[in-house]
N, C-alpha and C positions, 0 to 999 in steps of 0.2 A: 588383506590377509586371506580371504576366502579362496583366492586363486592358487595359493600355495598349499602343497601337501603338508602333512604333519612333520615329515622328515626333510622337506626341502629347506636348504640353508639359504639365508639371505642376510643382508647387512642392515643394522639399525644403528645409526650414529657411528658407523665405522666398525661395529662389533658384529662378528658372524654369529648367527643364532638360528633357531628354527621354532616352529610353533609350539612343540612340546616343551622346550625350555622356557619359552615365554609364559605358557599357561601354568607351568610349575610354580611360577612366582606371582601368579595373579589369583587372588581369592575372590569370593563372592562380593565382598565389600568394594573391592577395586572395580569389578565389572559393573556394579550398580553405579558407582561414581562416574565411570566412563559413559554409561547410558545417559546419565543426567547431563554430563558435559556435552554429549552429542546433541541432546535435545536443545540445550541452550545455543549451541553453534548453529543448529538448523534455524532457530528463531532469528538470529542475527543475519544468517544468509538470506532468509526470506525478507527481512527488512531491507537488505541491500538490493535484492531483486525488485522489491516493491518500489524502491526509489527509482530504479532504472525505468520501470514501467510507467511511473508517474511522469518522468521527464519525456518519454516517448508520447504519452497521452497528451501532455501539455502542448507539444508541437503539432500533434494530430489535430487538436481542436483549433489551434491558431490557423492552420492551413485548410481546415475542412471546407470553409466557404470562400476564403480568399483565393486559394489555388484554382478553383473553378472559374473565377473571374479573370485571373491572370492568364490562363491558357485558353480562355473563351469556351471551355467545355460547358459552362453554365448555360449557353445557348442550346446545347444539345439536351441537357437535363430539362430545360424549360419546355422543350418540344415534346417531351414525354407526358403521358397522362398521370403525372405525379405532382401534387401541389408543393409549393415552396414550404409550407408548414410541415408536410410529411417528410420532406428532405431534411430539414433542420432538426426535427424531432428525432428522426432515425439516427442522425449523427450524435445527438445528445444521449440517446439511449445506449449507443455503443460505448460512450465514455462513462456514463453513470452506472449502467447495469451490467453490460457484457464484460467489460474489463475487470471490475471487482470480482465477478464470478470466476473469471479465468484465473486471476491471481489466487483466489481461494482454492480452486481445483488443483493448480500447480503446487501450491503449498501443501495440500493434503497428500497428493500423489508422491511428492518428494519425501515427505515424512514417512509414509507407509513403506516406500522403497527402502529407505534407510533402516527402518525397524525390521523389515524382512531380511535384509542383508546381515544385520546384527544377530537376528534370530538364527539364521542359517549357520553363522559362525559358531554361536554358542552350542547349537544342537549337534553340529559335526564333531564337537570336542567334549561331548558328554554333559553339557550343562542344560538347564531348564530355561528355555526362552520365555515362558510365561512368568517364572519367578524373577528372572534377572533382567528381562527386557520389557515385556508388555505390562507387567505389574508396576513398573516404574514410570510408564509413559503418560498416565492420566489422559489417554487418548479421547475417550468418550466425553468426559466433562469439558475438555478443551474444544472438541469439535462442536459441542452444543453451544458453547459460548461464542465461537466463531460465527456460527449460523445466526445467533441472536444479534450479533453486532453488525452483520453485513448490511441490513437496511439503514442503520445509522450512518455507516460510511457512504452509502449511496446518497443519502440526504445531504451529508456534509460536502460532497463533491459537486452538488448542483450549483452552488454559487460560483465556483471556478469555471465549471463547464459553461454556464450562462455568460459569464464575463468574456471568456475567450471566444465563444461563438459570436458574441456581439461585436467584438473587435474584428474578428475574421470577416464578418459580413459588412461592417460599416466603413473601415478605413480603406483608403485607396492605395496605400503602400506601407511597407514595413510594419506589419501587425504586431510583431514581437515588441518593438520599441513602444508602440502605443499601449499595449497591454501591460507592460512592466513599468514604464515611466509615469503614466498617469497616476496610478496608486501611490508610487513613491513620492512624486511631486506634491500630491495632496497631503501626504504625511508630513513632508518637510514644511509646506505652507502652514499646516496646522500648528507645527511647533513654533514657527516664526510669529504667527499671530498670538500664540500663547505668551511669548516673551514680551509682547506689548501690553500685557495685562487684560487682553480681551478674552472672555470665556470661550473655550474650545473643547473639542472632544478629548477626553483623557488619552494620553499617549498609549498606555497599556491596552486600552480598549480599541483604539484606532488601529494600532500596529498588530496587536495580538489577536483580536477577534475580527477585525476588518481586513486589513491588507494581507496578513498572513493567510487567512482562509481564502481570500480572493485569488491569491496567486498559487497556493500550494495545496488546495483542496483535492487535486487529482491524485495526490500521493496517498493511495488507499492501501489497506493491508489489515492484518490481524490486530485486534486491540492489544495494548501493552499489558498483557496478563501475566507474562512470565517474568519473574524477578531473578536476576543472576546474583546469587549470594556471594559470588567471587568478589563483587564490588565492595563487600564489607568483610572480606576475609573469612569466609566460612567454608573452606575446603572445596571451592569451585562447584558447589551444588546448585541445582536449579529447582525452584519450587514455584508453586502457584497458590496464591491466597484466594481460594475460590469465593469466599464471602465477599471480599473486597472487589473481586473481579465482577461478580454478578451485580454488585451495587454500582460499579462503574458503568456497566452496560445500561442499567436502568437510568442512571444520571444522564446518559446520552440523550435518551428520549424525553427527559424532563427539562432539558435546557432550552429556554426560549430562543436563544441566539441561533441554535441549529435550525429551528423552524422558520425563523425570520430570514436567515440566509437562504433557505430552500425556496421561500416565496420570492425573494429578490432574484434568485437564480432563474426561476420560471419566468419572471417578468423580463429578464434579460434575454432569455431564449425567444420570447415573443417579440422583443425588439430586433433580434437577429432575423426573425421571419420577415418583419417589416422591411428591413434593409435588403434582404434577399430579393424581395419583389421589385425593388427600385434600383438596384445596382447590377449592372451587367458587365462592367469592366473594372479592372483594378487600375 
């Protein structure tokens, strides 16, 4: 809408109109609702983008050490004055630290760009951007929560990063199949053993806290702080329960499973270093 002048005519759903006619039928309440709808849409857009980044990161980690052996470039890297431990740790840091920071930066820049575009539109047509846009955004509290949750996401991704790097360094072929099938087969075997009456790991714990985190921990992103009220029929508004959100971030750091997974992830990275020193070919 910003690129059109106030008198430029364009079509909306087959009906010719212009900005003046549109604004004549839009009040402050509708603009506030639009701002909240766009905030919710941005959250889901960021969730989709985060999923794509997670998939790319998954395959990056799988090939990080395996591809070096497959194309024999590992011999070149070993000739440099860089230890195998430094090589593996640097690849892990890219996945665990750099990518989450990049996702957060893109999320923040996209949100600010959208808010600036909306502010320009409102300002050009006589509205108050602070009252109608920025006052509805809760930008500072949400930004603070995002920053507080980032270290938790990094710790959560350590388990997956360690597992994928271990597979990338250890297997001689088809690292994807090894990385995915081993956890799934362990889960299936656990279920079969349970059917025989033998004590096993509870399925919700093995699949939910173990296999799920092992395979999908690289999908990082903002914590689920925004609640779309449209799901319960409240005029498509988007709100944030700040008390619950802060409590949820605190729970992240108080969960023993997160710290246990991080320790196991570090141990797997150490295992990847061990295999890196002993494997030169795929």
